[in-house]
C-alpha positions in Angstrom: 145.9 31.6 43.0 148.5 29.2 41.7 148.1 27.3 38.4 146.6 23.9 38.5 148.0 21.0 36.6 145.5 18.8 34.7 146.4 15.9 37.0 145.2 18.0 39.9 141.7 18.3 38.6 140.8 14.9 40.0 141.3 16.1 43.6 140.4 19.7 42.8 137.8 21.3 45.2 136.0 22.9 42.2 135.7 19.5 40.5 134.3 18.0 43.8 131.8 20.9 44.0 130.6 20.5 40.5 130.2 16.8 41.0 127.6 17.7 43.6 125.9 20.8 42.2 126.9 20.8 38.6 124.6 20.3 35.7 121.6 22.1 34.3 119.1 21.6 37.0 120.6 21.2 40.5 121.2 24.8 41.4 117.8 25.8 40.0 116.2 23.1 42.3 118.2 24.4 45.3 117.0 27.9 44.3 113.3 26.7 44.2 113.6 24.9 47.6 115.2 28.0 49.1 112.1 29.9 47.9 109.7 27.5 49.6 108.9 25.7 46.3 109.5 22.3 47.8 107.0 19.9 46.3 107.6 17.8 43.3 104.6 19.0 41.3 105.3 22.7 41.8 109.0 22.2 40.9 107.9 20.3 37.8 105.7 23.2 36.8 108.4 25.8 37.5 111.1 24.0 35.6 109.4 24.1 32.2 111.6 21.7 30.3 112.6 19.1 32.9 111.1 15.6 32.6 109.6 14.0 35.6 112.3 11.3 35.4 115.1 13.9 35.3 113.6 15.8 38.2 113.3 12.6 40.3 117.0 11.8 39.5 118.2 15.3 40.4 116.2 15.3 43.7 117.6 11.9 44.6 121.2 13.0 43.8 120.8 16.1 45.9 119.3 14.1 48.7 122.1 11.4 48.4 124.8 14.2 48.5 123.3 15.7 51.7 122.0 18.9 50.0 118.3 18.2 50.4 116.3 16.3 53.0 113.1 14.6 51.9 110.2 14.6 54.4 107.3 12.2 53.8 104.2 13.1 55.7 102.0 10.2 56.8 98.9 11.4 55.0 96.7 9.8 52.4 97.8 10.5 49.7 101.3 10.8 51.1 102.8 14.3 50.8 106.5 14.7 50.2 108.4 17.9 50.6 112.1 18.8 50.2 114.1 21.1 52.5 117.7 22.3 52.5 120.0 20.6 54.9 122.7 22.6 56.6 125.0 21.6 53.8 122.4 22.8 51.3 122.0 26.1 53.2 125.8 26.6 52.9 125.2 26.8 49.1 122.9 29.9 49.4 125.8 32.4 49.4 127.1 30.6 46.3 123.7 30.9 44.8 123.5 34.6 45.6 126.9 35.2 44.1 125.8 33.3 40.9 122.6 35.5 40.9 124.7 38.7 41.1 127.0 37.5 38.3 123.9 36.6 36.2 122.4 40.1 36.8 125.7 41.7 35.5 125.8 39.2 32.6 122.2 40.0 31.5 122.6 43.7 32.0 125.7 43.6 29.8 123.4 42.6 27.0 123.9 38.8 27.1 120.8 36.6 26.7 119.7 33.7 28.9 119.4 30.6 26.8 115.7 29.6 26.4 116.3 26.0 27.3 117.1 27.0 30.8 113.9 29.0 31.2 112.3 28.9 34.6 108.8 30.2 35.4 109.7 33.3 37.4 106.3 34.7 38.4 106.2 32.6 41.6 109.9 32.8 42.5 111.2 35.7 44.4 114.9 36.3 44.1 116.4 36.4 47.6 
């Protein structure tokens, strides 16, 4: 890999990727949807410290960027579920690589910051 000048960061593929999936919550949301936790209420329960407004914003961003698809079922009350799009499914190998890196990180004695805690009982690691 060649060195990247600071001027190149604007058009850098890593910068572009992080614009879409960066931040505290987006990859956790993708992880939940990939594990069939695809309704707002369940996501809100699983992501302990996320506000409803932040979850709504993150879901809208992921939908806008083509990572998630929102399906509204014509029921009363309406039911809304989120699913990965093909673009979102393309992130799963990235998510698995992050998971593997995280396993090594934790096994090396590093701690997971508490503010990123996720309720893990209902999430299976694929």
